Structures are given as C-alpha cells and as structure tokens.
Residue, then its C-alpha position, 0 to 999 in steps of 0.5 A: m479200220g474193219q467194222s462190225l454191228l452187234q445186237f444186245r439185250a440191256p438188263d431192262g431188257r431192252r434190245g439195242v444194235a451197236i457197231l464194234q469197232g477198234g474194240e469200242a462198242r457204241v449204240v446206233v441211237g434209235a435202231d433196236s434190231v440189225l434187220n430194221l436197220a437193214r431194211r432202212a438202209l435197203a429203202a436209203g440206198d445206202s450201206l448197214a454201216e452208213t445208214a448206221n452213222r446217219l442215225g448217229l453213235g451214242d453211248t458206249v457199251d459194256l459188252d459185260a453188262v448186255r446180253l450178246l444176241p445173234p447179229v441176226d434174227h427174225p420176229d418170225p422165226a419161220h422167215l429166217l433160213l439157215s442152210g449150208t455147203g460142206l467140202t468147200h474147203l481145200g484139205s475138208a475130204e480128208g475127215r469126211d473120206k475118214m469117216h465114210r470109208a470106215a464104213a465101206a470096204d470098197p477101196a473106191p473113192t467115195d462119193s465125199m472125195r468125189m464132190f471135193q475134187m469137183g469142187v477143186e476142178g470147177g469151184k472156182p469159175a472165171p468171171g462170167e462163168t457157173g462154177v459147179q455146183p456144192e453139197w447143200f444141206y438144210k438145217g432149220d430155221g430161227d428157232a436153231i440159231v442160238g448165241t454165244g455163252e448159250p448151250l448148244l442143245s444136242p438131242a437125247f436121240a443124237l449118237d453125237g454132238s461135236e462142232e463144225p468151226e465156218i464162218a456164214g454168210l447172212y442174207l436179207i431177201d430184198a423186196d424184187g426178190t434181189p439177195v442182198r448180203l448184209g455182212f458175215a459171221l463167226a459160226n459154229e454149224f454143230s452136227d451129229h458126225v456118228t449119224e452122218r458116218g453111218n451112213y451117208l444118207w443121214l447127212a440130213h439127219s446128221k445137219l437138225r441141230p442148233a448152230a452157233l453164231g458169234p455176235e458180230l456181223w462183219l461189214g464188208a469183204l470177207p479177208a481172204d486168208v482167215r486165221g483163228s483156233s478151234r478149240i475144246r475145254r473140258d473143266g476150263a482145261v483145253l482137251w483138243e486145238k487146232p488152227f481155223l481156216s477159212g476165207e477164199a484163199n482157204m477154200s477149194h470154192t469162191i464165195e459168190n459160187l456158193e452163194r449162186h447155187h443156194f440163191k438159184y432156186p426161187q423158193f430161197r428168195r422170198p421178199g422180206d426172209l433172212h438167210v444164214h447160210f454155212f460156207g463150210t470148214a476144214t477143221l473137225s475134232f470128229s475128225d481126230g478121235v474127240t468125242a465132245r460130252p456134256g459140259d464140254v466148252f466149244e471156242i471158236e475165234a479168227a481174225p477179223f472177227t474181234l469176240p469169240l465164239r463160246n457154248p456149252l455143250a448140253v443135251a436135250p431130255a428125251r420125249d415120247l412123240s406120238v402122232k395125233v389122228l384127227 
C-alpha cells in the first residue's frame, strides 16, 4: 500500500508531519517539517518512510480540523527553487502549437512542434545514454508556492491566469551536492497563456506566477500511468472538465531524463537547497477556449494521490513601481 507524507498546522499554530496511508493520517512523533525529516533520513541512511516509522506514529489527524500545508517548504524561501519542463507529454504539443500558430502566418512547424518531436524521438534514451534536453523554465522561489485551498494570485498586469495540471518532483540537495528525490506531488503550474501566445520569447514572463502543490508527498516510485481529472468550477458548477494523464506511459520523456537535464547545472546542486520541478502536462482549459475569471476554482485530482488540489483564482491589486536611485 502506498504512503504519503503531509505537513499541517494545528489550530494552536503548531506544525506537524503525518503519514497518510489507507485514508488515515497519523502524526509522525517529533517531526515538524518534511525538510527536517529528510535531513534525519539522510543522516541515518534510511528512507523517509523508514525514518518516520522509526520516530513512531502518534494520534490520528483530523484533516478537516487542520490547515494542510504544501508538502515541502524551507525556512528561507530563497533556498527553494521552482522550475519546470514543457512539451514532455504525448499530445502536449497540440495546444501549444495552436497558440503559437495563431500568431504566425508561416505554415512551417513551430518551435514548439519541433521541440515536441525531439522529445518523442530522443526523450526516452536507452540505459547509459543521455536523451535530448527538454524545454526548461524558471518559475520562482519558495514564496511562489501555495497550498491547497489558498488562492492562486494572478498579478494585475497579467493577461490570463489558468491552470496546468501536473506532477512535480520534490528534491533536497545532499551535503555532497547529490540531488535526492523526496517524492512526488500533485501540482497546478499556473501560467499566463495569453502572454505566452503573444510571443514565444515571452514564455519566461508567462511562467513567473505562483504554483499550487497538493498536500501529499507521494513516497516511492510514481506509477507509469497516472490518471485523474482537471476541472474548473464557477459558482459551484463545473464549467470545464477533462481527463488528466501523466506518468511515463503518457510522456515523451522519462522522469530520469528530465531530472538529468535539470541537475546537470552545478548551480542547481547547492547543498541544502530544495527543488520543486514540474514535469509538464497535456491538458489545458485555455486550449479549449476557456477563460478563467476571479472566483473560479481549479480542481485537480489523480491516483495515487488521495487528496485533491483545489485553488480559487484571484487577482492582486495593481502596484506602481519605480526604481530608487542612491
């Protein structure tokens, strides 16, 4: 039976970690964060699950009575990096190609379609070989993460704010610079698709938005075939819904290949840093002509995760900015 770790804040303000298994969550005795639990596991040479069970399991947690936090965080948010890859899923090029082709009269294949085809041909290398590198983007630091139930705040200058249902890998860099995968989380890699459609070189701008992480850190291997749903609710009713597919059976890249091309850069192997890396998606409401508006609620659910990820859309107040000169 699969296991997940949860981080939560009790009504009295205290933090805790719980193991979720078989629908029941139990407190991990003496653990206040997944980061500290991971540090203990590395020091002992054990897995996260072994370390949690060695510390001992306490009372059952009423998940409706606590605030569920993102599955990983860092006391200094600058030491948590959010990044991602795109065009990694079978079928993921279709929506992107529509967006970019609409702005170009040239019938030749777009850069997106060429990038996707490179992944199809070389994203799953044979053992011992290095596959083709994917599209990569920077998303922010730990301050950009929101938990389930919290609003995804779109900046006032944004042209769009819409969902990208994904699986993310969560990592801690060991003392010797080795990336250590802690597990996987359900994610909404929230983006501005209108800005991206305007010019592909604005992709970097379109990704500088918050991202939501589901409350569970799934321990162990990710199933090859992950299936779920992505939907938008407006005024309580379902406005849009589509199946959400992930896992390597539905991807043009292996997870190992995506990890290799992220962590090959030495600046991403700084001891003590955390990384959240988004693996991409093939499901976008924007590709179906849906425009989300404030108050809409994004919902993502998929096995093996027990708990869904829900976040309302909100817009930040406008702010005038000027640069101060000393």
